[in-house]
C-alpha positions as a Markdown table, in Angstrom:
| # | Residue | x | y | z |
|---|---|---|---|---|
| 1 | Gln | 10.5 | 8.0 | -15.9 |
| 2 | Val | 7.4 | 6.3 | -13.7 |
| 3 | Gln | 6.6 | 8.4 | -10.8 |
| 4 | Val | 4.7 | 6.7 | -7.8 |
| 5 | Val | 3.4 | 8.6 | -5.0 |
| 6 | Glu | 2.0 | 7.5 | -1.8 |
| 7 | Ser | -0.2 | 9.9 | 0.0 |
| 8 | Gly | -2.3 | 9.4 | 3.1 |
| 9 | Gly | -0.5 | 8.8 | 6.1 |
| 10 | Gly | 0.3 | 10.4 | 9.4 |
| 11 | Phe | -0.4 | 10.1 | 13.1 |
| 12 | Val | -3.7 | 7.9 | 14.6 |
| 13 | Gln | -4.2 | 6.5 | 18.1 |
| 14 | Pro | -4.7 | 2.9 | 18.2 |
| 15 | Gly | -8.6 | 1.7 | 17.1 |
| 16 | Gly | -8.3 | 4.5 | 14.6 |
| 17 | Ser | -8.3 | 4.7 | 10.7 |
| 18 | Leu | -6.7 | 5.9 | 8.1 |
| 19 | Arg | -6.5 | 5.5 | 3.9 |
| 20 | Leu | -3.6 | 5.5 | 1.8 |
| 21 | Thr | -3.3 | 6.4 | -1.8 |
| 22 | Cys | -0.9 | 5.6 | -4.4 |
| 23 | Glu | -0.7 | 7.6 | -7.2 |
| 24 | Ala | 0.9 | 6.7 | -10.3 |
| 25 | Ser | 2.3 | 8.4 | -14.2 |
| 26 | Ile | 1.9 | 5.0 | -15.9 |
| 27 | Asn | -1.3 | 3.3 | -16.9 |
| 28 | Phe | -2.6 | 1.2 | -14.6 |
| 29 | Asn | -3.7 | -1.0 | -17.0 |
| 30 | Glu | 0.1 | -2.0 | -18.0 |
| 31 | Ile | 0.4 | -3.0 | -14.0 |
| 32 | Asn | -0.2 | -6.6 | -13.5 |
| 33 | Val | 0.2 | -6.2 | -9.5 |
| 34 | Val | -0.1 | -3.6 | -7.3 |
| 35 | Gly | 1.5 | -3.8 | -3.7 |
| 36 | Trp | 1.3 | -2.4 | -0.2 |
| 37 | Asn | 4.4 | -3.1 | 1.8 |
| 38 | Arg | 5.9 | -1.6 | 5.4 |
| 39 | Arg | 9.2 | -1.0 | 7.0 |
| 40 | Thr | 9.1 | -0.9 | 10.6 |
| 41 | Pro | 11.0 | 1.1 | 13.0 |
| 42 | Gly | 12.8 | -1.8 | 13.8 |
| 43 | Gly | 13.9 | -2.2 | 10.0 |
| 44 | Gln | 11.5 | -5.3 | 9.4 |
| 45 | Asp | 10.1 | -5.4 | 6.0 |
| 46 | Glu | 6.9 | -6.9 | 5.5 |
| 47 | Met | 4.0 | -7.3 | 2.3 |
| 48 | Val | 1.0 | -5.8 | 3.3 |
| 49 | Ala | -1.3 | -6.7 | 0.8 |
| 50 | Thr | -1.6 | -7.1 | -3.3 |
| 51 | Ile | -4.3 | -6.7 | -5.7 |
| 52 | Thr | -3.8 | -8.1 | -9.5 |
| 53 | Ile | -5.4 | -6.4 | -12.4 |
| 54 | Gly | -8.3 | -9.0 | -12.1 |
| 55 | Gly | -8.7 | -7.9 | -8.5 |
| 56 | Asn | -7.5 | -10.9 | -6.8 |
| 57 | Thr | -6.1 | -10.0 | -2.9 |
| 58 | Ile | -3.9 | -11.1 | -0.9 |
| 59 | Tyr | -3.3 | -9.9 | 2.7 |
| 60 | Ser | -0.5 | -10.8 | 5.5 |
| 61 | Pro | -2.2 | -12.5 | 8.1 |
| 62 | Ser | -1.3 | -9.8 | 10.6 |
| 63 | Val | -3.9 | -7.3 | 8.8 |
| 64 | Lys | -6.4 | -9.3 | 7.2 |
| 65 | Gly | -9.8 | -8.4 | 8.5 |
| 66 | Arg | -8.7 | -4.8 | 9.2 |
| 67 | Phe | -6.8 | -3.7 | 6.0 |
| 68 | Thr | -8.6 | -3.6 | 2.7 |
| 69 | Ile | -6.4 | -3.1 | -0.7 |
| 70 | Ser | -8.2 | -1.7 | -3.8 |
| 71 | Arg | -7.4 | -0.1 | -7.3 |
| 72 | Asp | -8.9 | 2.1 | -9.8 |
| 73 | Asp | -7.3 | 1.2 | -12.9 |
| 74 | Ser | -9.6 | 4.4 | -14.8 |
| 75 | Lys | -7.5 | 6.8 | -12.3 |
| 76 | Asn | -4.2 | 5.3 | -12.3 |
| 77 | Thr | -4.7 | 4.7 | -8.3 |
| 78 | Ala | -4.7 | 2.4 | -5.3 |
| 79 | Phe | -5.8 | 2.5 | -2.1 |
| 80 | Leu | -5.1 | 0.8 | 1.3 |
| 81 | Gln | -8.1 | 1.3 | 3.7 |
| 82 | Met | -6.9 | 0.6 | 7.3 |
| 83 | Asn | -9.2 | 0.1 | 9.8 |
| 84 | Asn | -8.6 | -0.8 | 13.9 |
| 85 | Leu | -5.0 | 0.4 | 13.8 |
| 86 | Arg | -2.8 | -0.9 | 16.0 |
| 87 | Pro | 0.6 | 0.3 | 17.3 |
| 88 | Arg | 2.7 | -2.7 | 15.5 |
| 89 | Asp | 1.2 | -1.1 | 12.4 |
| 90 | Thr | 3.7 | 1.7 | 12.8 |
| 91 | Ala | 6.1 | 1.7 | 9.7 |
| 92 | Thr | 6.7 | 3.6 | 6.6 |
| 93 | Tyr | 4.5 | 2.2 | 3.8 |
| 94 | Phe | 5.6 | 1.6 | 0.4 |
| 95 | Cys | 3.5 | 1.3 | -2.8 |
| 96 | Ser | 4.8 | -1.1 | -5.6 |
| 97 | Leu | 3.6 | -1.9 | -9.1 |
| 98 | Ser | 4.7 | -5.0 | -11.0 |
| 99 | His | 4.5 | -4.4 | -15.1 |
| 100 | Arg | 2.8 | -6.7 | -16.8 |
| 101 | Ser | 5.8 | -7.5 | -18.7 |
| 102 | Gly | 7.6 | -8.7 | -15.6 |
| 103 | Arg | 10.6 | -6.5 | -16.4 |
| 104 | Ala | 9.8 | -3.8 | -14.6 |
| 105 | Tyr | 9.2 | -2.8 | -10.9 |
| 106 | Tyr | 8.1 | 0.5 | -9.3 |
| 107 | Trp | 8.3 | 1.6 | -6.1 |
| 108 | Gly | 7.2 | 4.9 | -4.1 |
| 109 | Gln | 9.2 | 7.0 | -1.8 |
| 110 | Gly | 7.1 | 5.6 | 1.3 |
| 111 | Ile | 4.9 | 7.4 | 3.6 |
| 112 | Gln | 4.9 | 7.4 | 7.3 |
| 113 | Val | 2.2 | 5.8 | 9.6 |
| 114 | Thr | 2.3 | 6.1 | 13.2 |
| 115 | Val | 0.0 | 4.6 | 15.6 |
| 116 | Ser | 0.2 | 5.4 | 19.2 |
| 117 | Ser | -1.8 | 6.8 | 22.4 |
């Protein structure tokens, strides 16, 4: 069973930064796309950012220029660097992994990020 674990969340004031980490028990060379997604307190789901095995990235317009997604396949780890955080970034953040076969999709349990003064 593949395990996906997020870490690095917490409480931060507006304008602050956090770095989320996603670690998995699967070889990242088998993962085509790593994604970060979030669910707001109101229950709205949003794709935040994705990165392919080739390094191509896509960002939600709401975070572009502030967040950076990256992956280290040698460590089976992905990251989401979040700068200039805003209260509307408050959400539970989830890491998702899309297997290259297209037949498997893995999710972490989520981690809370709260931005408030």
